Every structure is written in structure tokens, then in C-alpha cells.
Biopython code that builds the backbone (N, CA, C, O; Angstrom):
import numpy as np
from Bio.PDB.StructureBuilder import StructureBuilder

atoms = [
    (1, "MET", "N", (-17.858, 29.574, -17.193)),
    (1, "MET", "CA", (-19.023, 28.873, -16.701)),
    (1, "MET", "C", (-20.047, 29.899, -16.220)),
    (1, "MET", "O", (-19.702, 30.856, -15.527)),
    (2, "VAL", "N", (-21.273, 29.696, -16.585)),
    (2, "VAL", "CA", (-22.337, 30.569, -16.112)),
    (2, "VAL", "C", (-22.875, 30.036, -14.793)),
    (2, "VAL", "O", (-22.738, 28.855, -14.474)),
    (3, "GLU", "N", (-23.478, 30.921, -14.053)),
    (3, "GLU", "CA", (-24.106, 30.531, -12.796)),
    (3, "GLU", "C", (-25.616, 30.691, -12.951)),
    (3, "GLU", "O", (-26.102, 31.766, -13.302)),
    (4, "VAL", "N", (-26.349, 29.619, -12.687)),
    (4, "VAL", "CA", (-27.802, 29.632, -12.777)),
    (4, "VAL", "C", (-28.350, 29.582, -11.364)),
    (4, "VAL", "O", (-28.008, 28.699, -10.576)),
    (5, "ARG", "N", (-29.201, 30.539, -11.061)),
    (5, "ARG", "CA", (-29.847, 30.561, -9.742)),
    (5, "ARG", "C", (-31.357, 30.524, -9.936)),
    (5, "ARG", "O", (-31.905, 31.207, -10.802)),
    (6, "ALA", "N", (-32.002, 29.736, -9.134)),
    (6, "ALA", "CA", (-33.451, 29.640, -9.191)),
    (6, "ALA", "C", (-33.995, 29.684, -7.775)),
    (6, "ALA", "O", (-33.548, 28.944, -6.899)),
    (7, "ASP", "N", (-34.965, 30.559, -7.565)),
    (7, "ASP", "CA", (-35.684, 30.552, -6.289)),
    (7, "ASP", "C", (-37.149, 30.257, -6.603)),
    (7, "ASP", "O", (-37.461, 29.822, -7.712)),
    (8, "LEU", "N", (-38.023, 30.477, -5.681)),
    (8, "LEU", "CA", (-39.425, 30.133, -5.903)),
    (8, "LEU", "C", (-40.095, 31.006, -6.957)),
    (8, "LEU", "O", (-41.112, 30.606, -7.522)),
    (9, "ASP", "N", (-39.548, 32.189, -7.235)),
    (9, "ASP", "CA", (-40.203, 33.119, -8.159)),
    (9, "ASP", "C", (-39.406, 33.415, -9.429)),
    (9, "ASP", "O", (-40.004, 33.740, -10.455)),
    (10, "GLN", "N", (-38.089, 33.314, -9.392)),
    (10, "GLN", "CA", (-37.247, 33.832, -10.470)),
    (10, "GLN", "C", (-36.113, 32.861, -10.822)),
    (10, "GLN", "O", (-35.616, 32.140, -9.957)),
    (11, "VAL", "N", (-35.708, 32.848, -12.105)),
    (11, "VAL", "CA", (-34.528, 32.121, -12.564)),
    (11, "VAL", "C", (-33.599, 33.144, -13.204)),
    (11, "VAL", "O", (-34.036, 33.922, -14.052)),
    (12, "THR", "N", (-32.319, 33.160, -12.813)),
    (12, "THR", "CA", (-31.359, 34.097, -13.392)),
    (12, "THR", "C", (-30.099, 33.349, -13.808)),
    (12, "THR", "O", (-29.728, 32.339, -13.211)),
    (13, "VAL", "N", (-29.450, 33.871, -14.850)),
    (13, "VAL", "CA", (-28.187, 33.322, -15.340)),
    (13, "VAL", "C", (-27.188, 34.473, -15.381)),
    (13, "VAL", "O", (-27.441, 35.507, -16.000)),
    (14, "THR", "N", (-26.040, 34.281, -14.707)),
    (14, "THR", "CA", (-25.011, 35.319, -14.672)),
    (14, "THR", "C", (-23.659, 34.716, -15.035)),
    (14, "THR", "O", (-23.430, 33.512, -14.925)),
    (15, "LEU", "N", (-22.774, 35.612, -15.472)),
    (15, "LEU", "CA", (-21.381, 35.257, -15.724)),
    (15, "LEU", "C", (-20.545, 36.386, -15.171)),
    (15, "LEU", "O", (-20.626, 37.520, -15.643)),
    (16, "GLU", "N", (-19.740, 36.077, -14.167)),
    (16, "GLU", "CA", (-18.903, 37.084, -13.519)),
    (16, "GLU", "C", (-19.727, 38.324, -13.137)),
    (16, "GLU", "O", (-19.349, 39.453, -13.451)),
    (17, "ASP", "N", (-20.825, 38.099, -12.472)),
    (17, "ASP", "CA", (-21.738, 39.139, -11.980)),
    (17, "ASP", "C", (-22.450, 39.921, -13.077)),
    (17, "ASP", "O", (-23.072, 40.943, -12.787)),
    (18, "ARG", "N", (-22.377, 39.472, -14.328)),
    (18, "ARG", "CA", (-23.109, 40.117, -15.418)),
    (18, "ARG", "C", (-24.359, 39.288, -15.712)),
    (18, "ARG", "O", (-24.255, 38.087, -15.961)),
    (19, "LEU", "N", (-25.531, 39.909, -15.685)),
    (19, "LEU", "CA", (-26.793, 39.214, -15.899)),
    (19, "LEU", "C", (-26.981, 38.900, -17.379)),
    (19, "LEU", "O", (-26.915, 39.797, -18.219)),
    (20, "PHE", "N", (-27.215, 37.621, -17.700)),
    (20, "PHE", "CA", (-27.426, 37.208, -19.081)),
    (20, "PHE", "C", (-28.868, 36.802, -19.347)),
    (20, "PHE", "O", (-29.343, 36.951, -20.473)),
    (21, "ALA", "N", (-29.567, 36.301, -18.360)),
    (21, "ALA", "CA", (-30.948, 35.878, -18.555)),
    (21, "ALA", "C", (-31.674, 35.965, -17.224)),
    (21, "ALA", "O", (-31.106, 35.755, -16.152)),
    (22, "SER", "N", (-32.951, 36.283, -17.342)),
    (22, "SER", "CA", (-33.793, 36.350, -16.154)),
    (22, "SER", "C", (-35.239, 36.173, -16.589)),
    (22, "SER", "O", (-35.690, 36.806, -17.543)),
    (23, "HIS", "N", (-35.953, 35.322, -15.894)),
    (23, "HIS", "CA", (-37.387, 35.170, -16.183)),
    (23, "HIS", "C", (-38.097, 34.630, -14.957)),
    (23, "HIS", "O", (-37.485, 34.061, -14.052)),
    (24, "ASP", "N", (-39.409, 34.826, -14.957)),
    (24, "ASP", "CA", (-40.227, 34.286, -13.872)),
    (24, "ASP", "C", (-40.139, 32.766, -13.907)),
    (24, "ASP", "O", (-40.066, 32.158, -14.975)),
    (25, "ARG", "N", (-40.147, 32.181, -12.754)),
    (25, "ARG", "CA", (-40.073, 30.724, -12.629)),
    (25, "ARG", "C", (-41.348, 30.104, -13.182)),
    (25, "ARG", "O", (-42.450, 30.529, -12.834)),
    (26, "ALA", "N", (-41.204, 29.099, -14.042)),
    (26, "ALA", "CA", (-42.347, 28.368, -14.594)),
    (26, "ALA", "C", (-42.410, 27.015, -13.894)),
    (26, "ALA", "O", (-41.436, 26.262, -13.898)),
    (27, "TRP", "N", (-43.540, 26.715, -13.300)),
    (27, "TRP", "CA", (-43.672, 25.489, -12.523)),
    (27, "TRP", "C", (-44.312, 24.340, -13.290)),
    (27, "TRP", "O", (-44.356, 23.221, -12.779)),
    (28, "SER", "N", (-44.806, 24.579, -14.497)),
    (28, "SER", "CA", (-45.420, 23.483, -15.247)),
    (28, "SER", "C", (-44.324, 22.589, -15.830)),
    (28, "SER", "O", (-43.210, 23.047, -16.080)),
    (29, "THR", "N", (-44.643, 21.327, -16.041)),
    (29, "THR", "CA", (-43.646, 20.380, -16.562)),
    (29, "THR", "C", (-43.576, 20.475, -18.085)),
    (29, "THR", "O", (-44.572, 20.756, -18.752)),
    (30, "GLY", "N", (-42.390, 20.238, -18.614)),
    (30, "GLY", "CA", (-42.211, 20.192, -20.061)),
    (30, "GLY", "C", (-42.240, 21.542, -20.752)),
    (30, "GLY", "O", (-42.355, 21.604, -21.976)),
    (31, "GLN", "N", (-42.140, 22.610, -20.004)),
    (31, "GLN", "CA", (-42.214, 23.941, -20.600)),
    (31, "GLN", "C", (-40.799, 24.448, -20.872)),
    (31, "GLN", "O", (-39.898, 24.272, -20.052)),
    (32, "THR", "N", (-40.613, 25.084, -22.041)),
    (32, "THR", "CA", (-39.333, 25.677, -22.408)),
    (32, "THR", "C", (-39.500, 27.182, -22.506)),
    (32, "THR", "O", (-40.428, 27.669, -23.152)),
    (33, "ILE", "N", (-38.615, 27.910, -21.873)),
    (33, "ILE", "CA", (-38.646, 29.373, -21.927)),
    (33, "ILE", "C", (-37.622, 29.814, -22.969)),
    (33, "ILE", "O", (-36.440, 29.494, -22.850)),
    (34, "THR", "N", (-38.067, 30.545, -23.988)),
    (34, "THR", "CA", (-37.182, 30.988, -25.057)),
    (34, "THR", "C", (-37.363, 32.484, -25.280)),
    (34, "THR", "O", (-38.485, 32.978, -25.391)),
    (35, "ASP", "N", (-36.246, 33.192, -25.342)),
    (35, "ASP", "CA", (-36.257, 34.623, -25.603)),
    (35, "ASP", "C", (-36.601, 34.854, -27.079)),
    (35, "ASP", "O", (-35.993, 34.239, -27.955)),
    (36, "ARG", "N", (-37.568, 35.730, -27.364)),
    (36, "ARG", "CA", (-37.978, 35.995, -28.752)),
    (36, "ARG", "C", (-36.822, 36.527, -29.594)),
    (36, "ARG", "O", (-36.732, 36.230, -30.785)),
    (37, "ALA", "N", (-35.942, 37.309, -28.984)),
    (37, "ALA", "CA", (-34.781, 37.830, -29.715)),
    (37, "ALA", "C", (-33.853, 36.690, -30.128)),
    (37, "ALA", "O", (-33.245, 36.742, -31.198)),
    (38, "HIS", "N", (-33.740, 35.665, -29.290)),
    (38, "HIS", "CA", (-32.901, 34.516, -29.631)),
    (38, "HIS", "C", (-33.520, 33.732, -30.778)),
    (38, "HIS", "O", (-32.801, 33.254, -31.656)),
    (39, "VAL", "N", (-34.829, 33.593, -30.784)),
    (39, "VAL", "CA", (-35.520, 32.884, -31.863)),
    (39, "VAL", "C", (-35.292, 33.619, -33.186)),
    (39, "VAL", "O", (-35.012, 32.988, -34.205)),
    (40, "ALA", "N", (-35.410, 34.941, -33.174)),
    (40, "ALA", "CA", (-35.204, 35.736, -34.386)),
    (40, "ALA", "C", (-33.758, 35.644, -34.869)),
    (40, "ALA", "O", (-33.511, 35.506, -36.067)),
    (41, "ALA", "N", (-32.809, 35.721, -33.946)),
    (41, "ALA", "CA", (-31.396, 35.613, -34.325)),
    (41, "ALA", "C", (-31.097, 34.237, -34.907)),
    (41, "ALA", "O", (-30.353, 34.129, -35.881)),
    (42, "ALA", "N", (-31.660, 33.197, -34.333)),
    (42, "ALA", "CA", (-31.443, 31.838, -34.834)),
    (42, "ALA", "C", (-32.019, 31.692, -36.239)),
    (42, "ALA", "O", (-31.404, 31.046, -37.087)),
    (43, "ALA", "N", (-33.181, 32.275, -36.501)),
    (43, "ALA", "CA", (-33.787, 32.206, -37.837)),
    (43, "ALA", "C", (-32.917, 32.914, -38.865)),
    (43, "ALA", "O", (-32.751, 32.425, -39.983)),
    (44, "THR", "N", (-32.362, 34.061, -38.493)),
    (44, "THR", "CA", (-31.475, 34.798, -39.397)),
    (44, "THR", "C", (-30.218, 33.991, -39.695)),
    (44, "THR", "O", (-29.818, 33.880, -40.854)),
    (45, "LEU", "N", (-29.592, 33.428, -38.671)),
    (45, "LEU", "CA", (-28.386, 32.622, -38.867)),
    (45, "LEU", "C", (-28.675, 31.361, -39.683)),
    (45, "LEU", "O", (-27.867, 30.957, -40.519)),
    (46, "ARG", "N", (-29.825, 30.746, -39.435)),
    (46, "ARG", "CA", (-30.200, 29.544, -40.179)),
    (46, "ARG", "C", (-30.390, 29.866, -41.660)),
    (46, "ARG", "O", (-29.929, 29.113, -42.518)),
    (47, "ALA", "N", (-31.070, 30.987, -41.971)),
    (47, "ALA", "CA", (-31.280, 31.390, -43.365)),
    (47, "ALA", "C", (-29.947, 31.702, -44.040)),
    (47, "ALA", "O", (-29.733, 31.323, -45.191)),
    (48, "ALA", "N", (-29.059, 32.384, -43.338)),
    (48, "ALA", "CA", (-27.744, 32.711, -43.909)),
    (48, "ALA", "C", (-26.958, 31.439, -44.192)),
    (48, "ALA", "O", (-26.276, 31.349, -45.212)),
    (49, "PHE", "N", (-27.045, 30.463, -43.307)),
    (49, "PHE", "CA", (-26.332, 29.199, -43.504)),
    (49, "PHE", "C", (-26.876, 28.445, -44.711)),
    (49, "PHE", "O", (-26.113, 27.881, -45.495)),
    (50, "GLN", "N", (-28.199, 28.437, -44.856)),
    (50, "GLN", "CA", (-28.824, 27.684, -45.939)),
    (50, "GLN", "C", (-28.624, 28.336, -47.299)),
    (50, "GLN", "O", (-28.733, 27.657, -48.320)),
    (51, "THR", "N", (-28.336, 29.625, -47.344)),
    (51, "THR", "CA", (-28.157, 30.325, -48.621)),
    (51, "THR", "C", (-26.698, 30.701, -48.858)),
    (51, "THR", "O", (-26.413, 31.587, -49.662)),
    (52, "ARG", "N", (-25.779, 30.043, -48.173)),
    (52, "ARG", "CA", (-24.360, 30.381, -48.350)),
    (52, "ARG", "C", (-23.916, 30.040, -49.763)),
    (52, "ARG", "O", (-24.482, 29.162, -50.415)),
    (53, "ALA", "N", (-22.902, 30.743, -50.217)),
    (53, "ALA", "CA", (-22.391, 30.560, -51.571)),
    (53, "ALA", "C", (-21.712, 29.199, -51.708)),
    (53, "ALA", "O", (-21.168, 28.655, -50.747)),
    (54, "GLU", "N", (-21.756, 28.674, -52.907)),
    (54, "GLU", "CA", (-21.074, 27.418, -53.189)),
    (54, "GLU", "C", (-19.568, 27.649, -53.157)),
    (54, "GLU", "O", (-19.105, 28.723, -53.540)),
    (55, "PRO", "N", (-18.804, 26.674, -52.713)),
    (55, "PRO", "CA", (-17.349, 26.853, -52.659)),
    (55, "PRO", "C", (-16.762, 27.001, -54.060)),
    (55, "PRO", "O", (-17.258, 26.411, -55.020)),
    (56, "VAL", "N", (-15.725, 27.779, -54.159)),
    (56, "VAL", "CA", (-15.020, 27.963, -55.427)),
    (56, "VAL", "C", (-14.261, 26.689, -55.738)),
    (56, "VAL", "O", (-13.619, 26.105, -54.865)),
    (57, "GLU", "N", (-14.339, 26.267, -56.976)),
    (57, "GLU", "CA", (-13.666, 25.028, -57.377)),
    (57, "GLU", "C", (-12.183, 25.300, -57.617)),
    (57, "GLU", "O", (-11.753, 25.473, -58.758)),
    (58, "GLU", "N", (-11.424, 25.336, -56.560)),
    (58, "GLU", "CA", (-9.983, 25.492, -56.653)),
    (58, "GLU", "C", (-9.339, 24.334, -55.926)),
    (58, "GLU", "O", (-9.875, 23.802, -54.954)),
    (59, "SER", "N", (-8.193, 23.962, -56.417)),
    (59, "SER", "CA", (-7.453, 22.893, -55.763)),
    (59, "SER", "C", (-6.881, 23.422, -54.453)),
    (59, "SER", "O", (-6.295, 24.504, -54.418)),
    (60, "LEU", "N", (-7.050, 22.668, -53.389)),
    (60, "LEU", "CA", (-6.483, 23.055, -52.104)),
    (60, "LEU", "C", (-5.095, 22.469, -51.919)),
    (60, "LEU", "O", (-4.492, 22.617, -50.856)),
    (61, "GLU", "N", (-4.585, 21.805, -52.947)),
    (61, "GLU", "CA", (-3.250, 21.237, -52.868)),
    (61, "GLU", "C", (-2.230, 22.329, -53.139)),
    (61, "GLU", "O", (-2.408, 23.137, -54.051)),
    (62, "ARG", "N", (-1.198, 22.355, -52.377)),
    (62, "ARG", "CA", (-0.158, 23.364, -52.555)),
    (62, "ARG", "C", (1.154, 22.664, -52.881)),
    (62, "ARG", "O", (1.466, 21.603, -52.340)),
    (63, "ASN", "N", (1.902, 23.274, -53.764)),
    (63, "ASN", "CA", (3.212, 22.750, -54.109)),
    (63, "ASN", "C", (4.111, 22.898, -52.883)),
    (63, "ASN", "O", (4.290, 24.009, -52.385)),
    (64, "LEU", "N", (4.673, 21.806, -52.395)),
    (64, "LEU", "CA", (5.489, 21.852, -51.185)),
    (64, "LEU", "C", (6.747, 22.689, -51.364)),
    (64, "LEU", "O", (7.320, 23.160, -50.381)),
    (65, "ALA", "N", (7.183, 22.881, -52.594)),
    (65, "ALA", "CA", (8.342, 23.730, -52.857)),
    (65, "ALA", "C", (8.058, 25.180, -52.452)),
    (65, "ALA", "O", (8.986, 25.929, -52.147)),
    (66, "ASP", "N", (6.788, 25.575, -52.446)),
    (66, "ASP", "CA", (6.438, 26.925, -51.993)),
    (66, "ASP", "C", (6.862, 27.141, -50.545)),
    (66, "ASP", "O", (7.300, 28.233, -50.184)),
    (67, "TYR", "N", (6.737, 26.112, -49.716)),
    (67, "TYR", "CA", (7.138, 26.222, -48.311)),
    (67, "TYR", "C", (8.661, 26.281, -48.195)),
    (67, "TYR", "O", (9.203, 27.016, -47.370)),
    (68, "ASP", "N", (9.340, 25.499, -49.030)),
    (68, "ASP", "CA", (10.807, 25.556, -49.031)),
    (68, "ASP", "C", (11.264, 26.974, -49.355)),
    (68, "ASP", "O", (12.152, 27.512, -48.694)),
    (69, "THR", "N", (10.656, 27.576, -50.374)),
    (69, "THR", "CA", (11.011, 28.943, -50.764)),
    (69, "THR", "C", (10.698, 29.923, -49.643)),
    (69, "THR", "O", (11.507, 30.799, -49.337)),
    (70, "ALA", "N", (9.524, 29.779, -49.030)),
    (70, "ALA", "CA", (9.109, 30.706, -47.968)),
    (70, "ALA", "C", (10.051, 30.660, -46.773)),
    (70, "ALA", "O", (10.296, 31.684, -46.134)),
    (71, "PHE", "N", (10.585, 29.468, -46.465)),
    (71, "PHE", "CA", (11.463, 29.323, -45.307)),
    (71, "PHE", "C", (12.948, 29.327, -45.668)),
    (71, "PHE", "O", (13.804, 29.089, -44.815)),
    (72, "GLY", "N", (13.248, 29.602, -46.954)),
    (72, "GLY", "CA", (14.635, 29.715, -47.373)),
    (72, "GLY", "C", (15.383, 28.399, -47.414)),
    (72, "GLY", "O", (16.605, 28.381, -47.267)),
    (73, "VAL", "N", (14.677, 27.294, -47.611)),
    (73, "VAL", "CA", (15.316, 25.983, -47.694)),
    (73, "VAL", "C", (15.575, 25.678, -49.164)),
    (73, "VAL", "O", (14.680, 25.786, -50.002)),
    (74, "ARG", "N", (16.826, 25.290, -49.465)),
    (74, "ARG", "CA", (17.174, 24.919, -50.839)),
    (74, "ARG", "C", (17.783, 23.530, -50.832)),
    (74, "ARG", "O", (18.540, 23.182, -49.925)),
    (75, "PHE", "N", (17.458, 22.744, -51.832)),
    (75, "PHE", "CA", (17.997, 21.391, -51.969)),
    (75, "PHE", "C", (18.914, 21.353, -53.182)),
    (75, "PHE", "O", (18.626, 21.975, -54.205)),
    (76, "ASP", "N", (20.036, 20.611, -53.066)),
    (76, "ASP", "CA", (20.879, 20.423, -54.240)),
    (76, "ASP", "C", (20.346, 19.243, -55.040)),
    (76, "ASP", "O", (19.326, 18.660, -54.672)),
    (77, "LEU", "N", (21.000, 18.894, -56.095)),
    (77, "LEU", "CA", (20.502, 17.844, -56.988)),
    (77, "LEU", "C", (20.489, 16.464, -56.344)),
    (77, "LEU", "O", (19.756, 15.588, -56.803)),
    (78, "ASP", "N", (21.277, 16.244, -55.295)),
    (78, "ASP", "CA", (21.300, 14.952, -54.608)),
    (78, "ASP", "C", (20.250, 14.850, -53.505)),
    (78, "ASP", "O", (20.175, 13.826, -52.826)),
    (79, "GLY", "N", (19.437, 15.893, -53.314)),
    (79, "GLY", "CA", (18.405, 15.873, -52.284)),
    (79, "GLY", "C", (18.899, 16.343, -50.936)),
    (79, "GLY", "O", (18.152, 16.302, -49.958)),
    (80, "GLU", "N", (20.149, 16.793, -50.860)),
    (80, "GLU", "CA", (20.703, 17.291, -49.605)),
    (80, "GLU", "C", (20.286, 18.752, -49.432)),
    (80, "GLU", "O", (20.144, 19.492, -50.405)),
    (81, "VAL", "N", (20.092, 19.152, -48.164)),
    (81, "VAL", "CA", (19.737, 20.539, -47.877)),
    (81, "VAL", "C", (20.978, 21.388, -48.095)),
    (81, "VAL", "O", (22.048, 21.094, -47.563)),
    (82, "ALA", "N", (20.822, 22.447, -48.886)),
    (82, "ALA", "CA", (21.950, 23.319, -49.188)),
    (82, "ALA", "C", (21.974, 24.503, -48.245)),
    (82, "ALA", "O", (22.858, 25.354, -48.344)),
]
sb = StructureBuilder()
sb.init_structure("model")
sb.init_model(0)
sb.init_chain("A")
sb.init_seg("    ")
for serial, (resi, resn, name, xyz) in enumerate(atoms, 1):
    if name == "N":
        sb.init_residue(resn, " ", resi, " ")
    sb.init_atom(name, np.array(xyz, "f"), 0.0, 1.0, " ", f" {name:<3s}", serial, name[0])
structure = sb.get_structure()
């Protein structure tokens, strides 16, 4: 959990005594304070998300016998665990 402190002049955000955000207090209504570096990072992440590669057309179904082999489980012809 972060700790947000605001006084008459300053707003700060800390986590375990580490400063994460600080800016002068804005008293106008409806105003949003945004760090330009955050805006740039969000634009980069948004572009990367929108241009991601299409998924490879492979079946995600796996033969359950593969798990039996991996865990050393063998069945006899009657379906009993050997």
C-alpha cells in the first residue's frame, strides 16, 4: 500500500519511505496531474500491445497419456493402474 500525503503546498506518494511521486498541490477542480514520463511509457506499451504478433495456430490440446508418461503411471489393458 502506498501512502499519500497532502499539505497546503505539496502532494507526495511513498512506499516504505521511498518517494514515488511528488508535485505542487493543485487547487483547481477537475484537474489531473500526469507525469510526462508516464504518458510516454503508456504510449509505448499501448503501441506494442496493438502491434503484437498473431497467435500461432497450434492446438492447445495435449494428449493426457503424456502426463501419465511424465509421472510414470502405466495402465494395463483393463484400465487398472499398473
